[in-house]
C-alpha positions in Angstrom: 0.0 -7.6 -30.9 2.7 -5.0 -31.8 2.5 -2.7 -34.7 5.7 -1.9 -36.8 4.2 1.6 -37.7 5.3 2.5 -34.2 8.9 1.5 -34.3 10.5 4.9 -34.5 8.7 5.9 -31.2 11.4 5.9 -28.1 8.9 3.2 -26.3 7.3 0.2 -27.4 3.4 -0.1 -27.8 1.7 -3.5 -27.0 -2.0 -3.5 -27.2 -4.3 -6.2 -25.3 -7.6 -7.2 -25.5 -8.5 -3.5 -26.1 -7.1 -0.9 -28.4 -7.3 2.9 -29.7 -10.5 4.0 -30.7 -10.5 7.5 -32.7 -13.4 9.9 -32.5 -11.8 12.1 -34.8 -8.6 12.1 -37.0 -6.6 14.4 -39.1 -3.4 13.7 -40.1 -0.8 14.7 -42.6 2.8 13.5 -43.3 4.8 10.5 -44.2 3.3 7.3 -43.2 6.5 5.8 -41.7 8.1 9.0 -40.2 5.7 9.9 -37.2 7.8 12.7 -36.2 7.0 14.5 -39.6 3.3 14.1 -39.0 0.9 17.2 -38.1 -2.3 15.9 -36.8 -5.5 16.6 -34.6 -7.3 13.7 -32.9 -9.7 12.7 -30.3 -9.4 9.2 -29.1 -10.0 6.8 -26.4 -7.4 3.6 -25.3 -8.1 0.5 -23.3 -5.5 -2.0 -22.3 -2.7 -0.4 -23.8 0.9 -1.4 -23.0 3.8 1.1 -23.0 7.1 -0.1 -22.4 10.0 2.5 -21.3 13.5 1.5 -20.7 13.6 3.5 -17.5 10.4 2.5 -15.9 10.4 -0.5 -13.6 7.7 -2.2 -15.6 5.4 -1.7 -18.6 2.7 0.9 -18.1 -0.8 -0.4 -18.8 -3.4 2.2 -19.9 -6.6 0.5 -18.7 -8.5 3.3 -20.3 -8.1 6.8 -21.4 -9.6 9.6 -23.1 -7.4 12.5 -24.9 -7.1 14.8 -27.4 -3.7 15.4 -29.2 -2.3 17.8 -31.8 1.2 18.6 -32.8 1.4 21.3 -30.3 -0.3 19.4 -27.2 -1.6 16.5 -25.8 -4.8 16.7 -23.3 -5.6 13.8 -21.3 -9.0 14.3 -20.1 -8.9 11.2 -17.7 -6.9 7.8 -17.7 -6.5 4.7 -15.5 -2.8 3.5 -15.2 -1.0 0.5 -13.7 2.6 0.2 -13.6 4.1 -2.6 -11.4 2.5 -1.7 -7.9 1.2 1.4 -8.6 -2.5 2.2 -9.5 -3.1 5.7 -10.6 -5.8 7.9 -12.3 -4.5 10.8 -14.0 -7.4 13.7 -15.1 -7.1 17.2 -16.7 -3.5 16.6 -17.8 -2.0 18.8 -20.5 1.4 18.4 -22.2 2.8 21.0 -24.2 5.0 19.8 -27.2 7.9 21.4 -29.2 9.0 19.1 -32.1 6.9 16.4 -30.3 8.8 16.4 -27.1 7.2 17.9 -23.9 8.5 21.2 -22.7 5.7 21.9 -20.1 3.0 19.9 -18.3 0.4 19.9 -15.7 -1.8 17.2 -14.3 -3.7 16.1 -11.4 -3.0 12.4 -10.0 -4.7 9.9 -7.5 -4.4 6.4 -6.5 -1.4 4.6 -4.7 2.1 3.6 -4.9 3.4 0.2 -3.6 7.1 -0.5 -2.7 8.5 -0.8 -6.0 7.0 2.3 -7.8 7.6 4.3 -4.4 11.3 3.5 -4.3 11.4 4.3 -8.1 9.8 7.5 -7.5 12.1 8.4 -4.4 15.3 7.5 -6.7 14.1 9.7 -9.2 13.5 13.0 -7.2 16.5 12.3 -5.0 14.9 11.7 -1.7 17.3 9.0 -0.8 16.8 6.5 2.3 16.4 8.8 4.8 13.0 10.0 3.8 11.8 7.1 1.8 8.0 6.9 2.9 6.3 3.7 4.3 4.2 2.3 1.6 1.8 1.9 0.1 1.3 5.8 -0.3 -2.0 7.2 -1.1 -1.9 10.1 -3.3 -5.1 12.4 -3.3 -5.5 15.2 -5.7 -1.9 15.7 -6.2 -1.2 18.4 -9.1 2.2 18.1 -10.9 3.6 20.7 -13.2 6.8 22.0 -14.7 7.1 24.7 -17.4 9.7 25.8 -20.0 11.5 27.8 -17.8 12.7 24.9 -15.7 10.2 25.5 -12.8 8.5 22.3 -11.1 5.9 22.0 -8.6 4.3 19.5 -6.6 1.1 20.1 -4.4 -1.0 17.6 -2.9 -2.1 15.1 0.1 -0.1 11.8 0.8 -1.3 9.3 3.5 1.7 6.6 4.3 1.4 2.9 4.7 1.5 4.0 8.7 -1.4 6.2 8.5 0.2 9.6 8.7 -1.3 12.0 6.5 1.0 14.9 4.7 0.2 17.8 2.9 3.1 18.9 0.7 3.9 21.8 -1.6 7.4 21.9 -3.3 8.5 24.5 -5.8 11.9 23.9 -7.6 13.6 26.0 -10.0 16.2 24.1 -11.8 18.3 22.4 -9.0 17.2 25.3 -6.4 14.6 24.8 -3.9 12.4 27.9 -4.0 9.3 27.1 -1.7 8.6 24.1 0.6 5.5 23.8 2.6 4.7 20.4 4.8 1.8 19.7 7.1 2.2 16.5 9.0 -1.0 15.0 10.8 -1.9 12.1 12.6 -3.2 10.9 16.0 0.5 11.6 17.7 1.7 14.8 15.9 0.5 17.8 14.3 3.1 20.3 12.7 3.8 22.8 9.8 7.0 23.3 8.1 7.7 25.9 5.6 10.9 27.3 4.0 10.8 30.1 1.2 14.1 30.9 -0.6 13.5 34.2 -2.2 16.2 36.3 -4.1 16.9 38.6 -1.1 15.9 36.5 1.9 15.3 33.1 3.6 12.1 32.3 5.5 11.6 29.5 7.9 8.8 28.2 10.1 8.0 25.5 12.0 4.8 25.1 14.4 3.9 22.0 16.3 5.2 18.6 17.3 6.3 15.8 15.2 6.7 12.5 17.4 9.0 9.5 17.1 5.9 7.2 16.8 4.7 9.7 13.7 8.0 9.3 11.9 8.1 5.5 12.5 4.8 5.4 10.8 6.0 7.7 8.0 9.7 6.3 7.2 10.3 3.2 5.3 13.8 2.5 6.8 13.5 1.9 10.4 17.0 3.5 11.5 15.8 6.9 10.5 12.6 6.7 12.7 14.0 7.8 15.7 13.8 11.5 15.0 11.4 14.1 16.5 11.1 17.8 16.3 8.7 20.2 18.5 8.6 24.1 18.9 7.2 27.1 17.5 9.9 28.9 15.7 10.1 31.4 12.8 12.9 33.4 11.1 13.3 35.8 8.1 16.6 36.5 7.5 17.9 39.0 4.8 21.8 38.2 4.4 23.1 41.3 3.7 20.6 43.5 5.2 20.5 42.1 9.1 18.3 45.3 10.3 15.4 43.5 8.4 15.9 40.3 9.7 13.6 38.8 12.5 13.9 35.5 14.5 11.8 34.2 17.4 10.9 31.1 19.1 12.0 27.9 20.4 12.9 24.5 18.7 14.2 21.3 19.5 15.2 18.5 17.1 16.7 15.1 17.2 17.8 12.7 14.3 16.3 14.8 11.7 17.5 14.2 8.0 17.1 17.2 5.4 16.4 15.2 2.1 16.6 18.1 -0.6 20.0 19.2 -2.1 20.2 22.7 -0.8 24.1 22.8 -0.4 25.4 19.8 1.4 24.0 16.9 2.8 22.7 17.7 6.5 21.6 15.4 9.2 20.7 17.2 12.6 21.6 14.8 15.4 20.4 17.3 17.9 19.3 20.9 18.1 18.2 23.0 20.7 17.5 26.6 19.7 16.0 29.5 21.6 15.4 32.9 19.8 14.4 36.3 21.5 15.1 39.9 20.7 16.8 38.8 17.6 19.4 36.8 19.7 19.5 32.9 18.9 21.1 30.9 21.6 22.2 27.5 20.7 22.4 24.7 23.7 23.5 23.0 21.4 23.3 22.1 17.7 25.0 18.8 16.6 25.0 18.5 12.8 26.5 15.9 10.5 27.2 17.9 7.4 28.6 15.7 4.5 29.4 12.9 7.0 31.4 15.2 9.3 29.9 15.8 13.0 30.0 19.3 14.3 28.8 20.7 17.7 28.1 24.2 18.2 27.3 26.1 21.2 26.7 30.1 21.9 24.9 32.7 20.5 24.2 34.8 17.5 23.0 38.4 17.7 21.3 40.0 14.8 22.0 43.8 14.7 21.4 46.4 12.2 25.0 46.4 10.7 25.6 42.7 10.9 25.5 39.3 12.4 27.5 38.8 15.6 28.6 35.4 16.5 30.2 34.2 19.8 30.3 30.4 19.3 32.2 27.2 20.4 32.8 24.5 17.7 34.1 20.9 18.4 34.6 18.4 15.7 36.2 15.0 15.7 37.6 15.2 12.3 37.4 18.1 9.7 38.5 17.5 6.2 39.1 19.8 3.3 41.0 19.7 0.1 42.6 22.7 -1.7 40.7 23.4 -4.7 41.9 22.5 -8.4 42.7 25.5 -10.5 39.7 27.0 -12.1 39.2 25.3 -15.7 39.2 27.8 -18.5 36.4 25.8 -20.0 34.0 26.8 -17.0 32.9 30.2 -17.1 33.6 32.2 -13.7 30.3 33.0 -11.8 28.7 36.0 -12.2 29.3 39.0 -10.1 25.5 38.9 -8.9 25.9 35.4 -7.3 25.5 35.7 -3.7 28.4 34.1 -1.8 29.1 33.8 2.0 31.3 37.0 1.8 28.3 39.1 1.5 27.0 37.9 4.9 28.3 41.0 7.4 29.6 38.6 9.7 31.5 39.7 13.0 32.6 38.0 16.5 34.5 35.0 17.1 34.4 31.1 17.0 36.6 29.1 19.3 37.2 25.8 17.5 38.3 22.5 18.7 39.3 19.8 16.5 40.3 16.2 17.5 41.9 16.2 14.0 42.1 18.3 10.9 43.1 16.9 7.4 44.0 19.1 4.5 44.7 17.0 1.5 47.2 14.4 2.6 48.2 16.2 6.0 46.7 15.5 9.1 47.0 17.8 12.4 45.8 16.2 15.8 44.6 18.2 17.5 43.9 21.4 15.8 42.8 24.2 18.0 42.2 27.9 17.7 40.0 30.9 17.3 38.2 32.7 14.3 38.0 36.4 14.5 35.5 37.4 12.1 35.3 40.8 10.6 33.2 41.6 7.6 35.1 40.3 4.5 38.0 39.5 6.6 38.5 36.2 8.8 41.4 35.5 11.0 42.3 32.0 12.5 44.5 32.2 15.2 46.2 28.4 15.7 47.0 28.0 19.2 47.6 24.3 19.5 48.0 22.3 16.5 50.3 19.0 15.9 51.4 17.6 12.7 52.9 14.3 12.9 54.5 15.4 16.3 55.4 18.9 15.0 53.8 21.6 17.0 52.6 24.0 14.1 51.4 27.2 15.7 50.5 30.3 13.5 47.5 31.9 11.9 45.5 32.1 8.6 43.9 35.0 7.1 41.3 34.7 4.5 39.7 37.3 2.5 37.4 37.5 -0.7 40.5 37.9 -2.7 43.2 35.8 -1.2 44.3 33.5 1.8 47.4 34.2 3.8 48.9 31.2 6.1 52.0 31.6 8.3 53.0 28.5 10.3 55.7 28.2 13.0 56.9 24.6 13.2 58.7 23.7 16.4 60.1 20.3 18.0 62.1 20.0 21.0 63.8 16.4 21.5 61.1 14.0 19.8 61.3 10.6 18.0 62.4 11.2 14.4 61.1 7.7 13.4 57.6 8.5 14.5 57.8 11.8 12.5 59.0 10.6 9.4 56.9 7.5 9.3 53.8 9.7 9.9 54.7 12.3 7.0 56.0 9.6 4.6 53.6 7.0 5.4 56.7 4.7 5.5 58.3 3.2 8.5 62.1 2.8 9.3 63.4 5.4 7.0 65.5 7.2 9.9 65.5 7.1 13.6 67.0 9.2 16.4 66.3 12.3 18.4 65.4 15.6 16.7 64.7 19.4 17.3 63.2 21.7 14.5 62.5 25.1 14.2 61.5 27.5 11.3 58.7 29.7 9.6 56.6 29.0 6.5 54.4 31.5 4.8 52.1 31.5 1.6 49.7 33.8 0.2 47.2 34.0 -2.9 44.2 32.4 -4.4 43.4 29.0 -2.8 44.6 26.6 -5.6 47.9 28.9 -5.8 49.1 28.2 -2.2 51.3 25.4 -2.9 53.2 27.2 -5.3 53.9 30.3 -3.3 55.5 28.8 -0.1 58.7 30.6 1.5 60.4 30.6 4.6 63.2 29.1 6.7 63.7 25.7 8.4 66.6 24.3 10.5 66.6 20.8 11.7 69.3 19.1 14.3 69.1 15.3 14.8 71.4 13.1 17.0 72.2 9.5 17.7 70.4 7.6 15.1 70.7 5.5 12.0 69.4 6.2 8.4 68.0 3.0 6.7 66.1 4.0 3.5 67.0 7.4 1.9 67.4 6.9 -1.8 69.6 9.9 -2.4 72.1 9.0 0.3 72.1 5.3 -0.8 73.1 6.3 -4.2 76.0 8.5 -2.9 77.3 5.7 -0.8 76.8 3.3 -3.6 79.1 5.2 -5.9 81.8 5.7 -3.0 81.9 1.8 -2.8 82.5 1.3 -6.5 85.5 3.5 -6.2 86.8 0.7 -4.1 88.2 3.3 -1.9 86.5 2.0 1.1 85.5 -1.2 0.4 83.8 -3.0 3.3 83.7 0.2 5.2 80.3 1.6 4.1 77.7 -0.2 5.6 74.6 -1.6 3.7 71.8 0.7 4.5 69.1 -1.9 4.3 70.5 -4.1 6.5 72.6 -2.2 9.2 71.7 1.3 8.8 74.0 4.3 8.6 74.8 5.3 12.1 75.2 9.1 12.7 76.0 11.2 15.8 74.4 14.5 14.4 72.6 15.8 11.4 72.5 19.5 11.0 70.2 21.0 8.0 69.3 24.4 7.1 67.2 25.4 4.2 65.4 28.6 2.8 62.1 28.2 0.7 61.2 30.8 -1.7 58.3 30.2 -4.5 58.1 26.5 -3.4 61.8 25.8 -4.5 63.5 24.6 -1.2 67.3 25.6 -1.2 69.6 23.4 1.0 72.1 26.2 2.2 73.9 23.5 4.5 73.4 19.7 5.3 76.0 17.9 7.3 76.0 14.5 8.4 78.5 13.5 11.3 78.4 9.7 10.7 80.2 6.8 12.4 81.9 5.6 9.3 81.6 8.7 7.1 81.0 12.4 7.1 78.6 13.9 4.4 77.7 17.2 3.4 75.6 18.7 0.6 73.9 21.6 -1.0 71.2 22.0 -3.6 67.5 22.4 -4.3 64.3 20.5 -4.3 61.3 21.8 -6.2 58.4 21.2 -3.9 55.7 21.1 -6.5 57.6 18.8 -9.0 60.0 16.9 -6.7 62.8 17.8 -9.3 66.1 17.5 -7.2 69.5 19.2 -7.8 72.3 18.2 -5.3 75.9 18.4 -4.5 76.8 15.7 -2.1 80.4 15.5 -0.5 81.2 12.1 1.1 84.3 11.9 3.2 84.8 8.0 4.5 87.0 7.9 7.4 90.5 6.8 6.8 90.1 7.4 2.9 90.3 10.4 0.5 87.2 12.5 -0.1 85.0 11.7 -3.0 82.6 14.1 -4.6 79.2 13.0 -6.0 77.1 14.9 -8.2 73.3 14.0 -7.9 70.7 15.3 -10.1 
């Protein structure tokens, strides 16, 4: 039966054969307004169903003994069933403010079946890589959270495959502070610990975790081929390298990091050796947010910095320019640690099969990063954007980014380049040369607005098929009936040309066409004007000189 007096509660209560037995009850307040009650009670419960919208099934409280007041609920012991979960809770205390829990501690024993294990994993955002094989047995698991947002998990787990796990996790808000894991079964024994303190990071691994153990641990088989072994420890003080220490060896294959520290991370392969504060990578193959990176080389820890000598390879590296900061989002506090606080020096040789920046894609994109403290310079040795060689350099500091690109083309197919750039085939064909220099600097979100430079394009022996501006100009000439039948239909025949010469200047992302001359088979065309590279707004004056006719001036805006 259900009781209407409980309707204001954010869940539904359903009593079965048992009920609620009060040993003591003192209550004051409006009968039909439970949130306004003040009370003090001792009670036992049997066969009480609680229906929460967020749970996969009703919670059945087989038995429970508790004390409750307006400030706290203390559960001496309870036996709870939910779907395929069978749990006992003891020594639980929930602290309340306005009848809402703000802190809690409890000890849990029991088991989770496939349904309840999945629900629990989803709620703590472990995801598929770290779904444990069910049923999962819980032994003396202590859960706690406090009003400051600090949550802890400490206890023993046994997976459906028989692997024993001892796990301690401490999280503040969304930030992992401390994690310690012991894995033990007939094939493996290993200890893993990570500590994120305000001024340093500690990582320790000792032992071996075999593929067979991970198969017994993991619910999803495709994540069960991983393994890790070695003895490794590191204590890293990011902005005080002289206090940092690192030693040992570590090998890992197909390991997923389940916790949201920064980006999603999958270790495909890691071979690491550390001695005398030098780390040797041979190699590290990491998948960060779905992008695979292979890194080899050394990292030396010296008193005044971390010295990198690395080689980096990736199939594709994707970046997006950041949006302008919102006035509604406060700027990060100056005390917040950033990568610029790391005293990095050295070099990274980077070879990318392709590099994508927003809608632009270079293939390949190769160069060398030279690192000095708070001053990183990337020298672009070999990069091709849609057939256009673009050497140059990128300099990044905490305050601004500076980019210089030198595009150059000699006798390339114009149709292939234009199709790649505009993602539309058959705009124009022919052979072309290109030379120029482009520069920009400023905050990352301001770089598109600050482009300046010069470009010169020379094309020859081709046809123009689909250029809107030229089509409109020639259509106006046709209307004048000066050259009826002489100007070809661009869509059907194309506009044949012998040469195209264009010179442009760019200042603050405003492109000024100093000279544009088309020597066509049926007309000569010249133009000047401007194009705003940010808004696309165009202001052009075009002169069309059909053969055997007078000139016609067309104003296009």
